[in-house]
N, C-alpha and C positions, 0 to 999 in steps of 0.2 A: 717667398713671393708666390711660387707655384702652389704652395699649400693654401694660401689665402684665396688665390684665383679659383682653385678646385672647390674650396668651401663655399665661395660665392656662387659658383656654377651649380653645386648641389642644392643650395638653398633656393636659387631661382628655379631650378628644375622641379623641386618639391612644390613650389608655389604654382607653377604652370600646370602641373599634373595632378593637382588636387582640387580642381574647380568643380568637377561633376563626377558622379558615379553613374555609369551606364550599366543597367541590368539587361543583358541581351536575352531575347526570348525565342531565338531560332533553335532549330533542332540540334545543331552541332555545338553551340556555345554554352547552353544552359543545362546544368545537371539537375536542377530542381525547379521546374516551372511553377509548381504549386506553391512552394514556400516563397517564391519571388513575389507573388501577390500579397503574401503576408508582410513582406518588407515594404511594399508600396503602401499598404494600409497603416503599418506602424509609423512610417514617415509622415503620412497625413495626420496621424494622431499627435505628432509633435508640432503641429501647426505649420508645417512646411508644404508648400505647393510642389507638385511634381508634374512632369510631362509624360503623357502616354504617347509613344511614337507609333501611330497606327500604320501597319503594313511595313514598318522598318524592322528588319531582322525578327520577324515573328511577333511584332507588337511589343517592342522593348520599352523600358522605363528609363527616363532621365531624371536623376535626383541631384539636388545640391550636395556637394561634398561635405561630410562631417566625419570626425573620428567615430562618433556613435553609430552612424549608419553603416560605415564600413565594418565596424566590429559586429554589428547585428547580422550583416551578410555572412561573415565568417562563421558566426555561431550557428546560424541556421543552414549553412551549407549551400548558399545561393551564389552562383557564379556572377562576377561583376568585373567591370573594367573601369580604371581611373582615367579620365580624359581631361584635357585642358580646356580653357575657355575657347581657344581657337578651334580645337577639334569639335567641340560642341556646336560652335557656329557653323562649321562646315557641314555637320550632320543636319542641322536645322535648315540650312540653305538648300541642301539636297531634297529634303522632305517638302519644302515649300515650292519646289519647281512645279510648274503646271504640267510638265511631262511625266511626273511621278505620281502614281496612285498612292499617295501617302499624306499624312497630316499629323500635326502635333496638337493634342488635346490637353488642356490644363486640368489637372485634378487638384481640388482645393479643400475638400472637407471629407473626413472619414465618415461614411454613413453609419447611422445607428441601426443595428440589425435586429430584427425579431424573427424567431422561428415559431410558427404555429404548429404545436405538437402536444399531444397528451402527455401527462406525467408518466414516468415509468419507462418511457422509450429510451433505449440505449443509443448512443451516437451512431453506431454502425447499422441501426435500423434505417438510416436515411443518408443518402449520399451527400446532401448539402451540409448537415451537421458534422458529418465525418470529415469533409474537406475543410470546413471552417476550423475545426479543431486542429487538423493537421497543419494548416497554413498559419495557425495561431492568430486567427481573426476573431475577436470577441463577439458574442451574440447573447441575446436573452430569449428565454423560452416563454411563450404566452399561449393561452388556450381560450376556450369559449367564454369563460367569465370575463377575462380581460378584454377580449374583442368586443363583447356586448356592452362593456362599460367604457368604450371609446379609447382604450389604451393605445390603439394603433396610431393615434395622433402623435405619439411620442417617438415614432420610428420613421426612418427614411426608406427602409427596405424590408420587405416581408417575404419570407419563404413559407409556402404551404407544404407541410409534411404530407406523406401519402395518405391523405384523408379521404373519406367517403362523405361528400356533402349531401348525398341523397337519403341518408338515414338507413341504409341497408347493410351496415356493418361490413363494408368491403366486399359484399357478396361472397363471403367465405362459408355461407350456410351449408352448402352441399358437402364440402369436405371436412369442415371443422365444427359443425353445430354442437357436437358432443364433447369437444375439447374444453378442458377447464379454462384455458385462457380466453376462448371465444365467449363462453358463458359469463365469465367475470367481466369481460369488456362490455358485453351487452348490458349487464346489470349496472355497471358504473355509468354508462352512457344514459341509461334511463333515469337513474338517480340524479345525475347532473341536470338533465332536461327539466325534471320536476322541480329541482331546487331553483332553477332559473325562471320558473313560471310557465313552462311549456308542457303540453299534454303528450307530445310525441318527440322522439329524437329527431325525426325528419323536419319537424317544424322549427326546432331549435337550430339545426344545422342550416336551414334556409335563412334564418335570421342572421347567423354568422356570415354566410355567403353574401348577404345583402350589405352587411357592415363592411366587409372586405371590398365589395364593389364600390361603396361610397368612398372608402379610403383611396382607391385607385382614381376615381373620378376627381377627387380633390387634389391629386398630384402625387400620390404614392407610387412606389415601384414594387410590383408584385411578381414573384417568381414561383413557379410550381412545377413539380415533376410527377410522372406516373399517374395514378388514379386521381390525384388532387386536381388535375387539369380538366379532364372530361366530366368528372362528377360535379365539379363546380359549375360548369356551363349547363349541365343537365338540370341541376337544382334550380338555377335561375330561370331556365325555360319552363319549368314545371311549377313555378312558385304558387300558382292558384289551384294546383292539382294534388292528388294523392297518388303517387306512383309506387308506393310500398305495399307488398302483399302482407297477409295476416301474420306470418311468422316474424315479420319485422316490427309491425306496429299494432297488432291486435285486431285490425279490420282490413277489409278489402280495398282495392285501389279504385280510383275514379274510372267509371266505364268509358271506354274509347278515349283514354287520355292522350294517346299518341296524336290524334288529330287536333288536339287542343294546345299542344306545345307552342310557346311563343319564342321563336328564335331571335326576335328583335332584342330580347333581354340578355342574350349571351355575349361573351367576349369574343370568342374565336370560331365557334362552330355553328353550322346550319344544316337543316334538312336531315338530321340524324334520326335513326330509329332506335328507340329505347328497348333494351332486352328485358322482356317481361318475365321470363322464366327465372324464378329465384334460385334454381339449382344450377344455372349456368354462370360461370365465373367471368362475367362480362357485363359492362354497363350499357353499351350501345354500339351502333354501327360505326361510331367514330374510330374506335380502336381497330388496329389491323392484326392484333396478336393471333387470332384464330384463322385469319385469312392468308397470312403470309406464308410463303414456301421458299425460304432462303436458307441455304446451308450456313452454319456458323462461320466457316472460313471465308464465306463470300458476303457476309453481312456487314456492309459499310454504308455510310451516308456521306454526302458531299456538302460542304459548306459553300454558300453563295458568296461570290466576290462582289463587293459594293464599292462605289466611289468614296474614298476616304474624305475628300474635300466637299462633296455634295451630299453624301449620306453618312455622316459620322456616327449616328446611333447604331445602325446595323453593322457598320464596320467595326465599332468597338466590341459589340457583342460576339462577333465572329473572329476576333483575333486568335491566331493559333500558329503553330509551327508546321501544320499540315492542313490541307483542305479535305483530306479523306479521314473520316473518323469511324472507328469500330462501332458497329451496332451492339445493342444490348437489350435484353428483354425486360418486361415488367408486366404488371397487371394491365397497364396501358402502355404498350410498346411504341406505337407510332399512330399517326392520324391519317385517316383516309383523305387524300389530297383534295378530292372533290367536295368534301364537307368542311373545308377550311374557308372562312369568309374571304371575299376578294380583297378586302381592305387590310388583311392580316399578312405580314411578311413571312414567307417560308424561307428561313435562313439556312436550314439544313434538310436535305431530302434524299430519298432513294427514288429517283425518277422511274426507273425500270419497274418498280413495284407499286408505283402510285402512292408512296408514303411521304408524309411530312413528318420530320423528327424533332424539329427545333423551330419554333415560331414566335413571332413578336408582334405586338400591336399597341396602338395608342387608344386610350379610353378616357375621355374627358381631358383633364390636365395631367393624367398619369400614364403609366406604361405597364405592360404585362409581358412576361415571357413564359411559354409553356415548353417543356422538354420531356419527350417521351422516354419511358424506360425507368428502371429502378437504380442500377448501379453501373456506371460506365466501365468498371473493370471486373464485373462479375456477371457473366453473360446471362445466366439463368438463376438469378438470386431467388431463393425460396424461403418460406417461413422456417426458422431454425438454422439456416446456413450460417457458417462462421463469418466473422467480420472480414472485410477487405483490408489488407495491410497496405496503406498508401505509401509506406517506405519502399514497397516493391514497385510502385507506379508513380514516381515523382514527376514524370514528364507526360502524364496522361492527357491526351488531347480532349477526351470526353469530359474530364473534370475541369479542364481549363475553361470550357464554356460556362460552367457554373460560376467560376470566379470572375469571369468577364462581367457577368451580371451584378456581382457583389460590388465591383468598383464603379459600375456605370453611374450610380447616383452621385458619385464624387465629382463628375465632370462639370466644369464651368458651363453654365447655360449660355447659349448664344442663339441668336435668331437664325432659324433655318433658311437656307437659300431656296428661292422659288424660281 
């Protein structure tokens, strides 16, 4: 009799403790934050909805229990907890309390991801492709030909690799103009522009930027890092001008083009001064790289806290297990706070240095996020540096911000509160 009772008790216990899988995302409980996003994406790909518990234990995920999901967590080394229906209800009740700055957002569709990047780039050339690969989140690579033929309509989320949309080849001219890779890059870019019907690379890149702009206006989600952020806006502001010198496009620039820039065309930035000198490794006054004087050990930025119930979008994008994130350099490291438009949210900043590091805005029916710097775990990444091994940084707060953006389009749309 005791054996029967014990068997029934164990059976009931298994049923009550196998209702949900909670993937904690706080600092103490999760041993691989980055791969946890991969589990969330993988689950969405199986047509299962999940809940993103905003501000609960670092932005945890609540998944329906299945043997397959539990097995996947074990395989990928992601920490998880099995909880009962009653325990899940208690958690959700706590989150729904008006006294708690928390919310539960339903994620219901794995976004189809495109990375705008030239062929031949290795995954470690770009933090986003590197973390997508590490988290085992699938993506497709597209470039100018696909963008100009409206292939963006096939994707929910677009990342811009560290591109130069101004047609100045990344402004590497001074240091690398005689390097074989630079010469080859320029030749390939010119050949591609000609094959697509453009006389100059700058004209072709502007057309690409305008297509991306249309994609966002129509409801797309666009994420960009480093030089792809400010060069994108500069190209849009200068769309009727020639801001390239002769070594880039064979002729001179438009006289007094600075006074003719149209800031109404940009996504995020205003009142910036374009760097005219082709030998200076900088695009404009937007970037703080040359102006900042911060020691590496003191280089941090702070994430803004938002109301999870009233401002779910920036809250989602800022989910983390710490509000203090290590800074890191890039061609475009950070944005001059005064040159960020007033309707753009500054979600991460170094106030003492007047820097915005992580910003977000709405454009038409879509959204964009700009993130300064090159690699969150490589402070001064340079051309030719070895790849970052993310196995050494599985809990990186800086990389978590990228993955927040990846999951953002999966959220169930609901009318914003006013």
